[in-house]
C-alpha positions as protocol buffer text, in pm:
chain_id: "A"
residue {
  index: 1
  type: UNK
  ca { x: 26 y: 27 z: -4 }
}
residue {
  index: 2
  type: UNK
  ca { x: 92 y: 375 z: -99 }
}
residue {
  index: 3
  type: UNK
  ca { x: 285 y: 534 z: 217 }
}
residue {
  index: 4
  type: UNK
  ca { x: 122 y: 864 z: 372 }
}
residue {
  index: 5
  type: UNK
  ca { x: 271 y: 1121 z: 540 }
}
residue {
  index: 6
  type: UNK
  ca { x: 22 y: 1313 z: 790 }
}
residue {
  index: 7
  type: UNK
  ca { x: 75 y: 1505 z: 1109 }
}
residue {
  index: 8
  type: UNK
  ca { x: -210 y: 1384 z: 1384 }
}
residue {
  index: 9
  type: UNK
  ca { x: -483 y: 1620 z: 1235 }
}
residue {
  index: 10
  type: UNK
  ca { x: -488 y: 1484 z: 920 }
}
residue {
  index: 11
  type: UNK
  ca { x: -533 y: 1166 z: 1051 }
}
residue {
  index: 12
  type: UNK
  ca { x: -897 y: 1113 z: 952 }
}
residue {
  index: 13
  type: UNK
  ca { x: -842 y: 1227 z: 617 }
}
residue {
  index: 14
  type: UNK
  ca { x: -525 y: 1018 z: 549 }
}
residue {
  index: 15
  type: UNK
  ca { x: -738 y: 690 z: 675 }
}
residue {
  index: 16
  type: UNK
  ca { x: -989 y: 795 z: 401 }
}
residue {
  index: 17
  type: UNK
  ca { x: -699 y: 852 z: 133 }
}
residue {
  index: 18
  type: UNK
  ca { x: -602 y: 506 z: 187 }
}
residue {
  index: 19
  type: UNK
  ca { x: -926 y: 340 z: 170 }
}
residue {
  index: 20
  type: UNK
  ca { x: -993 y: 482 z: -105 }
}
residue {
  index: 21
  type: UNK
  ca { x: -700 y: 436 z: -338 }
}
residue {
  index: 22
  type: UNK
  ca { x: -696 y: 88 z: -188 }
}
residue {
  index: 23
  type: UNK
  ca { x: -1010 y: 2 z: -282 }
}
residue {
  index: 24
  type: UNK
  ca { x: -935 y: 168 z: -655 }
}
residue {
  index: 25
  type: UNK
  ca { x: -630 y: -81 z: -729 }
}
residue {
  index: 26
  type: UNK
  ca { x: -526 y: 143 z: -993 }
}
residue {
  index: 27
  type: UNK
  ca { x: -168 y: 235 z: -779 }
}
residue {
  index: 28
  type: UNK
  ca { x: -32 y: -116 z: -733 }
}
residue {
  index: 29
  type: UNK
  ca { x: 341 y: 16 z: -974 }
}
residue {
  index: 30
  type: UNK
  ca { x: 385 y: 323 z: -798 }
}
residue {
  index: 31
  type: UNK
  ca { x: 251 y: 179 z: -419 }
}
residue {
  index: 32
  type: UNK
  ca { x: 609 y: 67 z: -296 }
}
residue {
  index: 33
  type: UNK
  ca { x: 796 y: 329 z: -446 }
}
residue {
  index: 34
  type: UNK
  ca { x: 595 y: 640 z: -332 }
}
residue {
  index: 35
  type: UNK
  ca { x: 552 y: 864 z: -34 }
}
residue {
  index: 36
  type: UNK
  ca { x: 199 y: 1119 z: 19 }
}
residue {
  index: 37
  type: UNK
  ca { x: 284 y: 1378 z: 218 }
}
residue {
  index: 38
  type: UNK
  ca { x: -52 y: 1579 z: 295 }
}
residue {
  index: 39
  type: UNK
  ca { x: 111 y: 1895 z: 262 }
}
residue {
  index: 40
  type: UNK
  ca { x: 31 y: 2179 z: 560 }
}
residue {
  index: 41
  type: UNK
  ca { x: 216 y: 2394 z: 727 }
}
residue {
  index: 42
  type: UNK
  ca { x: 187 y: 2182 z: 1003 }
}
residue {
  index: 43
  type: UNK
  ca { x: 269 y: 1837 z: 900 }
}
residue {
  index: 44
  type: UNK
  ca { x: 563 y: 2013 z: 705 }
}
residue {
  index: 45
  type: UNK
  ca { x: 711 y: 2079 z: 1043 }
}
residue {
  index: 46
  type: UNK
  ca { x: 612 y: 1764 z: 1244 }
}
residue {
  index: 47
  type: UNK
  ca { x: 858 y: 1579 z: 1334 }
}
residue {
  index: 48
  type: UNK
  ca { x: 751 y: 1240 z: 1209 }
}
residue {
  index: 49
  type: UNK
  ca { x: 638 y: 1374 z: 874 }
}
residue {
  index: 50
  type: UNK
  ca { x: 976 y: 1521 z: 852 }
}
residue {
  index: 51
  type: UNK
  ca { x: 1129 y: 1143 z: 940 }
}
residue {
  index: 52
  type: UNK
  ca { x: 899 y: 993 z: 644 }
}
residue {
  index: 53
  type: UNK
  ca { x: 1060 y: 1245 z: 382 }
}
residue {
  index: 54
  type: UNK
  ca { x: 1390 y: 1182 z: 449 }
}
residue {
  index: 55
  type: UNK
  ca { x: 1356 y: 765 z: 452 }
}
residue {
  index: 56
  type: UNK
  ca { x: 1186 y: 806 z: 170 }
}
residue {
  index: 57
  type: UNK
  ca { x: 1465 y: 1019 z: 1 }
}
residue {
  index: 58
  type: UNK
  ca { x: 1720 y: 813 z: 109 }
}
residue {
  index: 59
  type: UNK
  ca { x: 1581 y: 465 z: -53 }
}
residue {
  index: 60
  type: UNK
  ca { x: 1496 y: 689 z: -411 }
}
residue {
  index: 61
  type: UNK
  ca { x: 1093 y: 689 z: -349 }
}
residue {
  index: 62
  type: UNK
  ca { x: 865 y: 944 z: -568 }
}
residue {
  index: 63
  type: UNK
  ca { x: 766 y: 1221 z: -281 }
}
residue {
  index: 64
  type: UNK
  ca { x: 384 y: 1341 z: -378 }
}
residue {
  index: 65
  type: UNK
  ca { x: 310 y: 1616 z: -163 }
}
residue {
  index: 66
  type: UNK
  ca { x: -80 y: 1726 z: -170 }
}
residue {
  index: 67
  type: UNK
  ca { x: -99 y: 2091 z: -50 }
}
residue {
  index: 68
  type: UNK
  ca { x: -406 y: 2064 z: 162 }
}
residue {
  index: 69
  type: UNK
  ca { x: -371 y: 2431 z: 321 }
}
residue {
  index: 70
  type: UNK
  ca { x: -170 y: 2684 z: 196 }
}
residue {
  index: 71
  type: UNK
  ca { x: 189 y: 2585 z: 212 }
}
residue {
  index: 72
  type: UNK
  ca { x: 550 y: 2599 z: 130 }
}
residue {
  index: 73
  type: UNK
  ca { x: 699 y: 2273 z: 16 }
}
residue {
  index: 74
  type: UNK
  ca { x: 1063 y: 2262 z: 48 }
}
residue {
  index: 75
  type: UNK
  ca { x: 1202 y: 2291 z: -298 }
}
residue {
  index: 76
  type: UNK
  ca { x: 1360 y: 1973 z: -299 }
}
residue {
  index: 77
  type: UNK
  ca { x: 1047 y: 1808 z: -292 }
}
residue {
  index: 78
  type: UNK
  ca { x: 820 y: 2027 z: -425 }
}
residue {
  index: 79
  type: UNK
  ca { x: 902 y: 1841 z: -849 }
}
residue {
  index: 80
  type: UNK
  ca { x: 589 y: 1633 z: -793 }
}
residue {
  index: 81
  type: UNK
  ca { x: 304 y: 1840 z: -576 }
}
residue {
  index: 82
  type: UNK
  ca { x: -38 y: 1875 z: -660 }
}
residue {
  index: 83
  type: UNK
  ca { x: -239 y: 2150 z: -512 }
}
residue {
  index: 84
  type: UNK
  ca { x: -590 y: 2074 z: -390 }
}
residue {
  index: 85
  type: UNK
  ca { x: -594 y: 2382 z: -183 }
}
residue {
  index: 86
  type: UNK
  ca { x: -855 y: 2517 z: -467 }
}
């Protein structure tokens, strides 16, 4: 299953996203090679989220920040950013 990094405040949204992705079964080729980051100003400062990002970088995972609140995504993980704030 796809890894999702999120702060405690986003746990419900992360679970909904995980369930939706599991039921669609469309991301099997990407699931082990990708980290989704639920990006908010708080989550990008969260220690566990930072650890997940650092681990993903070390093993060469794709990192896809999903911006769910206006936030400045660090340049080194911003290549595949999806802005969902609209």
